[in-house]
All heavy atoms as an XYZ file, in Angstrom:
896
protein
N      11.077      5.288     -1.870
C      10.132      4.232     -1.402
C       9.327      4.776     -0.245
O       9.814      5.351      0.680
C      10.932      3.027     -1.039
C      10.119      1.948     -0.344
S      11.112      0.522      0.102
C      10.622     -0.552     -1.234
N       8.036      4.540     -0.360
C       7.061      5.010      0.641
C       7.402      4.475      2.051
O       7.806      3.354      2.245
C       5.705      4.510      0.203
C       4.564      4.814      1.127
C       3.292      4.182      0.578
O       3.210      3.969     -0.659
O       2.423      3.911      1.311
N       7.254      5.312      3.054
C       7.585      4.996      4.438
C       6.285      4.691      5.231
O       5.334      5.362      5.088
C       8.298      6.162      5.099
C       9.604      6.562      4.397
C      10.635      5.580      4.446
O      10.972      4.993      5.501
N      11.299      5.311      3.317
N       6.279      3.609      5.992
C       5.172      3.196      6.714
C       4.940      4.030      7.995
O       5.868      4.543      8.550
C       5.294      1.746      7.109
N       3.719      4.174      8.360
C       3.289      4.822      9.605
C       3.356      3.769     10.718
O       2.879      2.656     10.552
C       1.880      5.450      9.526
C       1.870      6.497      8.402
C       1.425      5.972     10.808
C       0.428      6.939      8.053
N       3.929      4.142     11.860
C       3.982      3.259     13.009
C       2.814      3.428     13.911
O       2.544      4.554     14.329
C       5.298      3.524     13.807
O       6.399      3.420     12.937
C       5.464      2.564     14.959
N       2.116      2.339     14.169
C       0.988      2.397     15.098
C       1.366      1.603     16.346
O       1.786      0.437     16.257
C      -0.272      1.663     14.444
C      -0.786      2.376     13.237
C      -0.296      2.164     12.005
C      -1.851      3.340     13.374
C      -0.803      2.827     10.879
C      -2.346      3.960     12.298
C      -1.850      3.700     11.033
O      -2.311      4.439      9.962
N       1.184      2.255     17.514
C       1.534      1.647     18.768
C       0.358      1.725     19.712
O      -0.514      2.469     19.552
C       2.761      2.239     19.392
O       2.581      3.629     19.559
C       4.034      2.000     18.503
N       0.438      0.909     20.798
C      -0.688      0.855     21.775
C      -1.898      0.340     21.148
O      -1.897     -0.634     20.340
N      -3.045      0.973     21.419
C      -4.320      0.624     20.894
C      -4.559      1.095     19.489
O      -5.561      0.840     18.857
C      -5.355      1.159     21.780
C      -5.314      0.743     23.237
C      -5.393     -0.778     23.433
O      -6.221     -1.443     22.871
N      -4.485     -1.321     24.269
N      -3.669      1.923     18.902
C      -3.874      2.517     17.630
C      -4.024      1.531     16.524
O      -4.807      1.696     15.598
C      -2.716      3.496     17.286
N      -3.298      0.348     16.601
C      -3.336     -0.657     15.609
C      -4.779     -1.178     15.459
O      -5.165     -1.620     14.287
N      -5.515     -1.213     16.563
C      -6.877     -1.752     16.506
C      -7.843     -0.812     15.781
O      -8.947     -1.171     15.357
C      -7.470     -1.977     17.882
C      -6.685     -3.018     18.672
C      -7.148     -3.085     20.076
O      -8.248     -2.637     20.446
N      -6.316     -3.694     20.959
N      -7.487      0.486     15.592
C      -8.272      1.448     14.928
C      -7.623      2.066     13.707
O      -7.975      3.187     13.233
C      -8.583      2.617     15.941
C      -9.268      2.128     17.204
N     -10.565      1.803     17.254
C      -8.760      1.846     18.381
C     -10.876      1.420     18.448
N      -9.783      1.469     19.183
N      -6.664      1.261     13.110
C      -5.862      1.807     12.013
C      -6.706      2.425     10.819
O      -6.413      3.443     10.367
C      -4.917      0.704     11.554
C      -4.028      1.050     10.449
C      -3.143     -0.100     10.023
C      -2.257      0.285      8.883
N      -1.417     -0.864      8.472
N      -7.669      1.582     10.409
C      -8.478      2.044      9.217
C      -9.248      3.335      9.535
O      -9.205      4.217      8.706
C      -9.403      0.901      8.794
C      -8.724     -0.302      8.211
C      -8.107     -1.196      9.213
O      -8.590     -1.172     10.407
O      -7.229     -2.030      8.906
N      -9.850      3.414     10.651
C     -10.612      4.606     10.984
C      -9.750      5.817     11.164
O     -10.041      6.871     10.688
C     -11.424      4.308     12.252
C     -12.456      5.395     12.524
C     -13.458      5.045     13.624
O     -13.312      4.006     14.234
O     -14.413      5.835     13.877
N      -8.543      5.613     11.817
C      -7.583      6.697     12.001
C      -7.146      7.160     10.643
O      -6.997      8.402     10.369
C      -6.408      6.252     12.807
C      -6.777      6.042     14.304
C      -5.620      5.290     15.040
C      -7.030      7.323     14.990
N      -6.825      6.220      9.705
C      -6.311      6.628      8.370
C      -7.362      7.345      7.588
O      -7.149      8.408      6.993
C      -5.791      5.510      7.620
C      -5.255      5.910      6.259
C      -4.559      4.743      5.550
O      -3.858      3.968      6.168
O      -4.721      4.746      4.343
N      -8.625      6.846      7.637
C      -9.676      7.524      6.950
C      -9.851      8.982      7.456
O     -10.034      9.898      6.605
C     -11.007      6.750      7.237
C     -12.216      7.365      6.583
C     -13.506      6.660      6.922
O     -13.479      5.444      7.179
O     -14.535      7.310      6.981
N      -9.836      9.204      8.696
C     -10.001     10.597      9.220
C      -8.834     11.455      8.833
O      -8.942     12.606      8.479
C     -10.171     10.544     10.760
C     -11.487      9.961     11.208
C     -12.601     10.775     10.749
C     -13.903     10.317     11.298
N     -15.014     11.059     10.875
N      -7.575     10.969      8.888
C      -6.438     11.752      8.533
C      -6.378     12.082      7.031
O      -5.871     13.080      6.666
C      -5.092     10.985      8.950
C      -4.947     10.906     10.401
C      -3.537     10.459     10.752
N      -3.019      9.473      9.864
C      -3.264      8.168      9.943
N      -3.996      7.667     10.894
N      -2.678      7.309      9.092
N      -7.015     11.274      6.242
C      -7.062     11.578      4.800
C      -7.899     12.797      4.491
O      -7.888     13.375      3.431
C      -7.592     10.379      3.964
C      -6.496      9.280      3.844
C      -6.897      8.260      2.863
N      -5.877      7.259      2.759
C      -4.823      7.333      2.070
N      -4.530      8.413      1.400
N      -3.893      6.369      2.033
N      -8.734     13.208      5.488
C      -9.581     14.450      5.323
C      -8.771     15.721      5.593
O      -9.237     16.806      5.410
C     -10.739     14.444      6.279
C     -11.747     13.305      5.928
O     -11.910     13.053      4.721
N     -12.341     12.732      6.851
N      -7.496     15.543      6.045
C      -6.684     16.710      6.346
C      -5.734     16.958      5.181
O      -4.942     16.063      4.819
C      -5.801     16.521      7.631
C      -5.004     17.755      7.955
C      -6.736     16.148      8.822
N      -5.859     18.040      4.524
C      -5.115     18.361      3.316
C      -3.981     19.349      3.587
O      -4.140     20.291      4.387
C      -6.009     18.963      2.217
C      -7.231     18.113      1.887
C      -6.920     16.934      1.129
C      -8.178     16.209      0.716
N      -7.984     14.882      0.314
N      -2.878     19.095      2.831
C      -1.796     20.107      2.809
C      -2.253     21.114      1.711
O      -2.222     20.716      0.504
C      -0.489     19.490      2.497
C       0.663     20.455      2.381
O       0.485     21.557      1.762
O       1.719     20.232      2.986
N      -2.588     22.324      2.007
C      -3.155     23.236      1.039
C      -2.139     23.716      0.024
O      -2.505     24.142     -1.069
C      -3.859     24.424      1.710
O      -2.914     25.021      2.658
C      -5.082     23.912      2.485
N      -0.892     23.629      0.320
C       0.148     24.022     -0.607
C       0.370     23.023     -1.666
O       0.514     23.367     -2.857
C       1.494     24.163      0.123
C       1.609     25.429      0.994
C       2.950     25.502      1.667
O       3.577     24.454      2.024
O       3.415     26.701      1.807
N       0.298     21.707     -1.289
C       0.560     20.592     -2.221
C      -0.753     20.049     -2.845
O      -0.786     19.612     -3.991
C       1.355     19.509     -1.577
C       2.741     20.044     -1.095
C       1.561     18.349     -2.435
C       3.595     19.140     -0.267
N      -1.821     20.124     -2.120
C      -3.066     19.679     -2.555
C      -3.389     18.235     -2.368
O      -4.245     17.626     -2.940
N      -2.604     17.595     -1.463
C      -2.818     16.192     -1.131
C      -3.046     16.029      0.353
O      -2.729     16.975      1.156
C      -1.589     15.293     -1.500
C      -1.305     15.095     -2.950
C       0.021     14.307     -3.122
C      -2.448     14.247     -3.546
N      -3.623     14.876      0.787
C      -3.802     14.692      2.243
C      -2.472     14.345      2.885
O      -1.595     13.937      2.255
C      -4.921     13.602      2.463
C      -4.437     12.252      1.966
O      -3.587     11.663      2.587
O      -5.000     11.838      0.934
N      -2.512     14.471      4.172
C      -1.237     14.262      4.922
C      -0.781     12.875      5.002
O       0.368     12.553      5.310
C      -1.381     14.820      6.391
C      -2.486     14.151      7.182
C      -1.567     16.345      6.302
C      -2.574     14.598      8.647
N      -1.652     11.856      4.690
C      -1.255     10.427      4.564
C      -0.445     10.306      3.309
O       0.667      9.725      3.312
C      -2.412      9.526      4.595
C      -2.038      8.072      4.320
C      -3.210      9.631      5.940
N      -0.971     10.719      2.151
C      -0.355     10.516      0.895
C       0.996     11.322      0.743
O       1.884     10.946      0.085
C      -1.235     10.886     -0.303
C      -2.270      9.764     -0.536
O      -1.945      8.564     -0.386
O      -3.359     10.093     -0.854
N       1.087     12.423      1.444
C       2.366     13.219      1.448
C       3.405     12.524      2.365
O       4.564     12.762      2.162
C       2.096     14.662      1.922
C       1.138     15.355      0.966
C       3.334     15.442      1.986
C       0.701     16.644      1.437
N       2.975     11.814      3.378
C       3.833     11.146      4.203
C       4.262     11.976      5.386
O       5.355     11.821      5.929
N       3.377     12.902      5.892
C       3.700     13.724      6.991
C       3.503     13.009      8.370
O       4.097     13.440      9.309
C       2.849     14.951      6.944
C       2.949     15.908      5.771
C       2.111     17.121      5.904
C       4.446     16.271      5.544
N       2.763     11.963      8.397
C       2.553     11.154      9.642
C       3.622     10.186      9.794
O       3.831      9.352      8.930
C       1.169     10.512      9.669
C       0.037     11.567      9.419
C       0.902      9.757     10.974
C      -0.149     12.525     10.496
N       4.329     10.212     10.955
C       5.415      9.241     11.226
C       4.818      8.138     12.075
O       5.244      6.953     11.960
C       6.550      9.821     11.925
C       7.475     10.646     10.983
C       7.168     10.861      9.709
C       8.642     11.210     11.489
C       7.971     11.619      8.840
C       9.473     11.921     10.662
C       9.187     12.131      9.356
O       9.997     12.882      8.548
N       3.996      8.461     13.064
C       3.437      7.434     13.995
C       2.302      7.932     14.778
O       2.064      9.078     14.903
N       1.543      6.970     15.200
C       0.319      7.191     16.071
C       0.346      6.243     17.234
O       0.489      5.015     17.034
C      -0.974      7.081     15.299
C      -0.990      8.082     14.163
C      -2.156      7.271     16.166
C      -2.235      7.987     13.316
N       0.156      6.774     18.409
C       0.081      5.950     19.625
C      -1.264      6.267     20.302
O      -1.736      7.402     20.330
C       1.144      6.182     20.616
C       1.050      5.388     21.875
O       1.232      4.156     21.744
O       0.703      5.980     22.916
N      -1.911      5.237     20.728
C      -3.186      5.424     21.505
C      -3.051      4.589     22.758
O      -2.984      3.379     22.703
C      -4.373      4.911     20.636
C      -5.760      5.059     21.252
C      -6.104      6.496     21.571
C      -6.840      4.431     20.407
N      -3.007      5.294     23.879
C      -2.827      4.576     25.159
C      -4.183      4.094     25.715
O      -5.230      4.414     25.158
C      -2.033      5.412     26.182
C      -2.770      6.600     26.725
O      -4.002      6.685     26.667
O      -2.055      7.506     27.344
N      -4.155      3.382     26.845
C      -5.315      2.821     27.403
C      -6.336      3.883     27.905
O      -7.498      3.632     28.167
C      -4.919      1.854     28.540
C      -4.242      0.631     28.055
O      -4.445      0.252     26.861
O      -3.456      0.019     28.795
N      -5.854      5.085     28.158
C      -6.689      6.185     28.636
C      -7.359      6.976     27.443
O      -8.005      7.909     27.649
C      -5.945      7.085     29.540
C      -5.530      6.465     30.827
O      -6.200      5.611     31.359
O      -4.354      6.755     31.316
N      -7.071      6.527     26.267
C      -7.632      7.236     25.102
C      -6.803      8.407     24.652
O      -7.387      9.280     23.858
N      -5.602      8.567     25.123
C      -4.770      9.653     24.661
C      -4.090      9.222     23.387
O      -3.342      8.297     23.350
C      -3.694     10.057     25.776
C      -2.804     11.125     25.287
C      -4.401     10.482     27.038
N      -4.290      9.978     22.324
C      -3.792      9.720     21.020
C      -2.706     10.721     20.746
O      -2.893     11.900     20.663
C      -4.949      9.847     19.972
S      -4.326      9.452     18.306
N      -1.499     10.191     20.562
C      -0.320     11.014     20.219
C       0.044     10.800     18.829
O       0.342      9.657     18.388
C       0.881     10.712     21.195
O       0.426     10.925     22.525
C       2.024     11.684     20.928
N       0.010     11.846     17.984
C       0.347     11.780     16.626
C       1.712     12.378     16.415
O       1.934     13.591     16.778
C      -0.710     12.592     15.739
C      -0.346     12.462     14.270
C      -2.088     12.007     16.013
N       2.642     11.672     15.879
C       3.960     12.180     15.533
C       3.933     12.509     14.064
O       3.745     11.682     13.226
C       5.079     11.149     15.818
C       5.236     10.894     17.222
C       6.489      9.971     17.550
N       6.713      8.890     16.581
C       7.748      8.933     15.702
N       8.631      9.939     15.733
N       7.914      7.947     14.884
N       4.158     13.825     13.768
C       4.109     14.252     12.403
C       5.231     15.341     12.129
O       5.807     15.813     13.041
C       2.789     14.838     11.921
C       2.150     16.050     12.682
C       2.718     17.300     12.140
C       0.668     16.057     12.499
N       5.379     15.532     10.869
C       6.378     16.508     10.466
C       5.737     17.366      9.336
O       4.585     17.190      8.986
C       7.701     15.854      9.884
O       8.703     16.836      9.757
C       7.465     15.095      8.569
N       6.505     18.274      8.843
C       6.067     19.118      7.732
C       7.145     19.055      6.620
O       8.265     18.617      6.882
C       5.911     20.607      8.223
C       4.791     20.719      9.269
C       5.194     20.941     10.604
C       3.521     20.648      8.867
C       4.188     21.067     11.542
C       2.511     20.694      9.887
C       2.841     20.965     11.244
N       6.800     19.465      5.462
C       7.710     19.395      4.309
C       8.869     20.324      4.567
O       9.980     20.145      3.973
C       7.076     19.757      3.005
O       6.392     20.984      3.085
C       6.001     18.630      2.692
N       8.761     21.304      5.427
C       9.898     22.251      5.682
C       9.495     23.039      6.942
O       8.318     23.179      7.266
N      10.502     23.705      7.544
C      10.232     24.552      8.717
C       9.330     25.711      8.441
O       8.673     26.157      9.354
C      11.533     24.926      9.319
N       9.360     26.173      7.198
C       8.491     27.344      6.933
C       7.176     27.013      6.256
O       6.587     27.802      5.625
N       6.687     25.779      6.439
C       5.464     25.343      5.844
C       4.316     26.290      6.245
O       3.973     26.384      7.424
C       5.153     23.892      6.307
S       3.598     23.296      5.653
N       3.734     26.980      5.267
C       2.707     27.979      5.622
C       1.430     27.349      5.968
O       0.485     28.022      6.514
C       2.546     28.895      4.349
O       1.980     28.167      3.246
N       1.209     26.073      5.775
C      -0.122     25.441      6.110
C       0.033     24.657      7.433
O      -0.843     23.873      7.663
C      -0.606     24.635      4.970
S       0.465     23.279      4.428
N       1.094     24.821      8.213
C       1.264     24.000      9.353
C       0.176     24.175     10.385
O      -0.428     23.172     10.929
C       2.626     24.243     10.020
O       2.704     25.664     10.396
N      -0.343     25.381     10.602
C      -1.435     25.575     11.547
C      -2.723     24.926     11.042
O      -3.477     24.334     11.784
C      -1.681     27.097     11.789
C      -0.544     27.749     12.610
C      -0.367     27.090     13.959
O      -1.341     26.788     14.641
O       0.798     26.909     14.295
N      -2.977     24.995      9.722
C      -4.119     24.403      9.085
C      -4.106     22.920      9.299
O      -5.138     22.252      9.674
C      -4.200     24.730      7.640
C      -5.170     23.966      6.857
N      -6.504     24.234      6.853
C      -5.024     22.902      6.030
C      -7.109     23.357      6.092
N      -6.253     22.551      5.629
N      -2.929     22.288      9.159
C      -2.771     20.806      9.277
C      -3.030     20.458     10.805
O      -3.716     19.481     11.068
C      -1.437     20.384      8.766
C      -1.361     20.487      7.290
C      -1.093     18.946      9.223
C      -0.009     20.276      6.661
N      -2.408     21.181     11.711
C      -2.580     20.863     13.144
C      -4.079     20.981     13.520
O      -4.572     20.060     14.222
C      -1.715     21.799     14.013
C      -0.196     21.624     13.813
C       0.563     22.769     14.587
C       0.321     20.288     14.148
N      -4.722     22.004     13.102
C      -6.132     22.160     13.415
C      -6.938     21.047     12.744
O      -7.800     20.458     13.427
C      -6.607     23.552     12.855
C      -8.078     23.803     13.137
C      -8.445     25.188     12.558
C      -9.962     25.355     12.668
N     -10.431     26.577     12.017
N      -6.597     20.679     11.537
C      -7.334     19.597     10.861
C      -7.195     18.257     11.535
O      -8.163     17.483     11.625
N      -5.982     17.993     12.048
C      -5.787     16.679     12.740
C      -6.672     16.655     13.993
O      -7.380     15.637     14.293
C      -4.262     16.456     13.099
C      -4.119     15.301     14.106
C      -3.439     16.279     11.907
N      -6.705     17.767     14.742
C      -7.582     17.780     15.929
C      -9.078     17.652     15.507
O      -9.819     16.926     16.118
C      -7.365     19.084     16.691
C      -6.224     19.032     17.597
N      -6.238     18.383     18.847
C      -4.927     19.527     17.532
C      -5.085     18.480     19.431
N      -4.246     19.168     18.646
N      -9.495     18.427     14.496
C     -10.900     18.365     14.097
C     -11.355     16.938     13.657
O     -12.488     16.572     13.812
C     -11.128     19.423     12.953
C     -11.110     20.825     13.405
C     -11.197     21.794     12.216
O     -11.109     21.363     11.095
O     -11.424     22.973     12.490
N     -10.465     16.247     13.073
C     -10.793     14.912     12.545
C     -10.706     13.810     13.649
O     -11.521     12.947     13.681
C      -9.864     14.470     11.359
C     -10.136     15.306     10.130
C     -11.550     15.084      9.572
O     -12.012     13.980      9.433
N     -12.212     16.194      9.276
N      -9.724     13.927     14.553
C      -9.542     12.897     15.503
C     -10.308     13.100     16.844
O     -10.736     12.123     17.476
C      -8.035     12.660     15.809
C      -7.161     12.265     14.591
C      -5.783     11.955     15.036
C      -7.776     11.023     13.872
N     -10.461     14.315     17.282
C     -11.139     14.625     18.503
C     -12.508     13.978     18.644
O     -12.808     13.453     19.704
C     -11.284     16.135     18.751
C      -9.947     16.761     19.237
O      -9.117     16.032     19.847
O      -9.779     17.983     19.074
N     -13.392     13.978     17.582
C     -14.673     13.391     17.704
C     -14.711     11.913     17.851
O     -15.781     11.369     18.217
C     -15.444     13.851     16.427
C     -14.598     14.903     15.874
C     -13.211     14.661     16.320
N     -13.706     11.145     17.568
C     -13.767      9.684     17.639
C     -13.997      9.218     19.026
O     -13.361      9.693     19.968
C     -12.428      9.090     17.069
C     -12.125      9.384     15.557
C     -10.751      8.867     15.166
C     -13.215      8.736     14.722
N     -14.920      8.264     19.173
C     -15.306      7.844     20.504
C     -14.262      7.150     21.334
O     -14.364      7.122     22.550
C     -16.616      7.017     20.402
C     -16.404      5.762     19.629
O     -15.352      5.489     19.103
O     -17.403      4.946     19.613
N     -13.254      6.633     20.690
C     -12.190      5.887     21.401
C     -11.017      6.847     21.755
O     -10.055      6.443     22.376
C     -11.691      4.673     20.643
C     -11.299      4.982     19.219
C      -9.969      5.356     18.918
C     -12.170      4.860     18.193
C      -9.552      5.573     17.635
C     -11.778      5.069     16.865
C     -10.474      5.491     16.600
N     -11.090      8.150     21.376
C     -10.124      9.116     21.687
C     -10.596     10.106     22.698
O     -11.624     10.756     22.462
C      -9.616      9.799     20.436
C      -8.890      8.789     19.514
C      -8.662     10.949     20.761
C      -8.403      9.385     18.224
N      -9.888     10.302     23.792
C     -10.251     11.259     24.836
C      -9.463     12.571     24.671
O      -9.902     13.598     25.176
C     -10.035     10.683     26.243
C     -11.042      9.499     26.440
O     -12.224      9.613     26.024
N     -10.599      8.538     27.155
N      -8.282     12.421     24.118
C      -7.383     13.590     23.976
C      -6.461     13.349     22.829
O      -5.955     12.209     22.598
C      -6.565     13.765     25.259
C      -5.624     14.960     25.211
C      -4.823     15.146     26.499
O      -4.964     14.280     27.454
O      -4.056     16.112     26.564
N      -6.216     14.434     22.061
C      -5.285     14.322     20.929
C      -4.033     15.187     21.246
O      -4.187     16.377     21.609
C      -5.883     14.798     19.611
C      -4.849     14.868     18.454
C      -7.045     13.918     19.202
N      -2.884     14.616     21.191
C      -1.623     15.357     21.364
C      -0.916     15.229     20.054
O      -0.810     14.135     19.431
C      -0.758     14.802     22.478
C      -1.453     14.902     23.853
C      -0.547     14.362     24.915
C      -1.095     14.523     26.318
N      -0.165     14.016     27.295
N      -0.242     16.332     19.707
C       0.543     16.274     18.454
C       1.992     16.614     18.795
O       2.267     17.548     19.463
C       0.048     17.283     17.422
C      -1.386     16.935     17.009
C       0.913     17.379     16.218
C      -2.081     17.914     16.100
N       2.882     15.690     18.343
C       4.288     15.901     18.593
C       4.917     16.136     17.209
O       4.884     15.293     16.267
C       4.913     14.691     19.188
C       6.366     14.893     19.506
C       6.971     13.691     20.213
C       8.473     13.887     20.443
N       9.117     12.744     20.983
N       5.400     17.341     16.970
C       6.073     17.691     15.771
C       7.524     17.257     15.809
O       8.270     17.558     16.786
C       5.981     19.185     15.432
C       4.519     19.627     15.374
C       6.772     19.574     14.154
C       4.314     21.163     15.336
N       7.949     16.474     14.836
C       9.305     15.964     14.786
C      10.044     16.415     13.519
O       9.413     16.589     12.494
C       9.280     14.404     14.893
C       8.785     13.923     16.213
C       8.543     13.767     13.725
N      11.273     16.697     13.634
C      12.052     17.083     12.489
C      13.133     16.093     12.098
O      13.826     16.290     11.134
C      12.710     18.463     12.758
C      11.708     19.524     12.978
C      11.359     20.128     14.214
C      10.820     20.104     12.025
N      10.361     21.079     13.989
C       9.983     21.076     12.651
C      10.670     19.933     10.642
C       9.079     21.830     11.984
C       9.749     20.652      9.968
C       8.951     21.617     10.621
N      13.224     15.024     12.911
C      14.245     14.028     12.610
C      13.526     12.648     12.729
O      12.918     12.359     13.784
C      15.356     14.072     13.598
O      16.350     13.095     13.341
N      13.526     11.881     11.704
C      14.209     12.198     10.398
C      13.411     13.245      9.661
O      12.176     13.367      9.771
C      14.173     10.858      9.694
C      12.971     10.131     10.258
C      12.871     10.555     11.670
N      14.178     13.957      8.858
C      13.502     14.980      8.047
C      12.628     14.400      6.973
O      12.904     13.310      6.542
C      14.581     15.816      7.339
N      11.572     15.160      6.610
C      10.686     14.714      5.516
C      11.465     14.710      4.235
O      12.284     15.615      3.943
C       9.466     15.642      5.405
C       8.538     15.194      4.342
C       7.544     14.306      4.456
C       8.580     15.651      3.022
N       6.888     14.204      3.260
C       7.481     14.999      2.269
C       9.312     16.578      2.271
C       7.212     15.197      1.003
C       9.013     16.798      0.908
C       7.995     16.134      0.355
N      11.269     13.680      3.411
C      11.886     13.549      2.107
C      10.809     13.062      1.097
O       9.795     12.554      1.520
C      13.083     12.615      2.098
C      14.238     13.143      2.866
C      12.702     11.193      2.603
N      11.067     13.335     -0.192
C      10.127     12.879     -1.236
C       9.764     11.386     -1.174
O       8.661     10.989     -1.549
C      10.652     13.188     -2.593
C      10.567     14.715     -3.045
C      11.269     14.870     -4.329
C       9.124     15.155     -3.126
N      10.681     10.578     -0.707
C      10.405      9.136     -0.584
C       9.211      8.820      0.333
O       8.697      7.697      0.275
C      11.677      8.419     -0.044
C      12.761      8.315     -1.072
O      12.494      8.663     -2.240
O      13.904      7.915     -0.685
N       8.793      9.778      1.122
C       7.660      9.489      2.040
C       6.329      9.596      1.364
O       5.307      9.136      1.879
C       7.746     10.422      3.236
C       8.920     10.197      4.152
C       8.746     10.759      5.536
N       7.571     10.317      6.196
C       7.457      9.170      6.833
N       8.449      8.411      6.957
N       6.338      8.848      7.491
N       6.315     10.152      0.138
C       5.097     10.268     -0.582
C       4.578      8.906     -1.078
O       5.366      8.118     -1.607
C       5.215     11.276     -1.815
C       5.648     12.613     -1.297
C       3.882     11.357     -2.573
C       5.941     13.615     -2.449
N       3.354      8.620     -0.888
C       2.803      7.311     -1.385
C       2.770      7.238     -2.898
O       2.894      8.230     -3.589
C       1.349      7.144     -0.887
O       0.509      8.087     -1.515
C       1.213      7.180      0.629
N       2.613      6.039     -3.394
C       2.509      5.838     -4.878
C       1.376      6.684     -5.429
O       1.575      7.353     -6.425
C       2.307      4.356     -5.143
C       2.206      4.053     -6.595
C       2.120      2.541     -6.849
N       1.905      2.223     -8.232
C       2.816      2.250     -9.163
N       4.037      2.581     -8.895
N       2.486      1.919    -10.459
N       0.199      6.676     -4.800
C      -0.893      7.463     -5.291
C      -0.545      9.015     -5.275
O      -0.831      9.697     -6.224
C      -2.126      7.284     -4.421
C      -3.239      8.249     -4.670
C      -4.056      8.007     -5.839
C      -3.435      9.396     -3.948
C      -5.056      8.929     -6.157
C      -4.463     10.290     -4.278
C      -5.226     10.043     -5.373
O      -6.207     10.971     -5.691
N       0.152      9.402     -4.279
C       0.576     10.810     -4.116
C       1.503     11.231     -5.247
O       1.434     12.280     -5.839
N       2.453     10.322     -5.537
C       3.441     10.563     -6.643
C       2.703     10.654     -7.965
O       2.950     11.562     -8.711
C       4.437      9.481     -6.687
C       5.419      9.498     -5.517
C       6.330      8.232     -5.528
N       7.270      8.329     -4.482
C       8.447      9.049     -4.711
N       8.733      9.609     -5.828
N       9.294      9.136     -3.665
N       1.714      9.756     -8.196
C       1.026      9.847     -9.455
C       0.204     11.115     -9.547
O       0.156     11.772    -10.605
C       0.149      8.600     -9.614
C       1.027      7.375     -9.769
C      -0.839      8.733    -10.769
C       0.228      6.025     -9.661
N      -0.428     11.502     -8.449
C      -1.233     12.734     -8.418
C      -0.345     13.966     -8.653
O      -0.843     14.946     -9.286
C      -1.890     12.845     -7.118
O      -2.812     11.835     -6.871
N       0.832     13.962     -8.252
C       1.755     15.120     -8.386
C       2.538     15.050     -9.710
O       3.311     15.971     -9.965
C       2.661     15.191     -7.179
C       2.021     15.523     -5.832
C       3.049     15.408     -4.763
C       1.387     16.875     -5.874
N       2.364     13.977    -10.487
C       3.116     13.895    -11.704
C       4.568     13.423    -11.475
O       5.441     13.686    -12.352
N       4.823     12.845    -10.368
C       6.191     12.321    -10.007
C       6.236     10.865    -10.397
O       5.285     10.106    -10.138
C       6.522     12.549     -8.540
C       6.473     13.972     -8.110
C       7.857     11.902     -8.201
C       6.566     14.209     -6.624
N       7.300     10.416    -10.965
C       7.456      8.985    -11.332
C       7.222      8.152    -10.077
O       7.902      8.309     -9.037
C       8.887      8.733    -11.864
C       9.145      7.319    -12.257
O       8.345      6.454    -11.879
N      10.147      7.075    -13.025
N       6.207      7.247    -10.145
C       5.844      6.445     -8.968
C       6.967      5.487     -8.599
O       6.948      4.905     -7.506
C       4.573      5.743     -9.433
C       4.554      5.795    -10.876
C       5.291      6.975    -11.290
N       7.904      5.242     -9.499
C       9.055      4.385     -9.157
C       8.642      2.937     -8.998
O       7.669      2.397     -9.520
N       9.352      2.316     -8.042
C       9.184      0.890     -7.722
C       7.805      0.450     -7.698
O       6.983      0.242     -7.023
C       9.963      0.536     -6.488
C      11.358      1.065     -6.588
C      12.096      1.231     -5.319
N      11.932      2.474     -4.574
C      12.344      3.692     -4.932
N      12.897      3.924     -6.090
N      12.294      4.682     -4.131
C-alpha cells in the first residue's frame, strides 16, 4: 500500500507546487520520478523559507543518489517561497516496494494491488 508524504510547517500550503517540481526528479535506474517511487518521506517548510526534505533511496548502494540529490536542489531552489533546501537522508524506515504509487506500479509492470 502506497505511503503518504508528510507535509509540515508551511509545506502544506505549497503541496501541489512542491509535488510538481519533485516529479521532475527521476531515478535513472528505475526510470520513474522520486514521488512515484516513494523516496520522499516528508517535507517541512519553516517560516524562514528553509525547506527540509526527508528522503531515502532504494538501497545504500543506489548509483543515482547524487543525481537525485542534485535534482531535488535544482527543482526546489528556484521556488520563490524557498530560501534554502536541506536534504536529510533517512534509512529508517527502510524503503520497501509498498512505497511505490499505483501509477508507479503500473508503469513498472507490478500488480497495482488494492
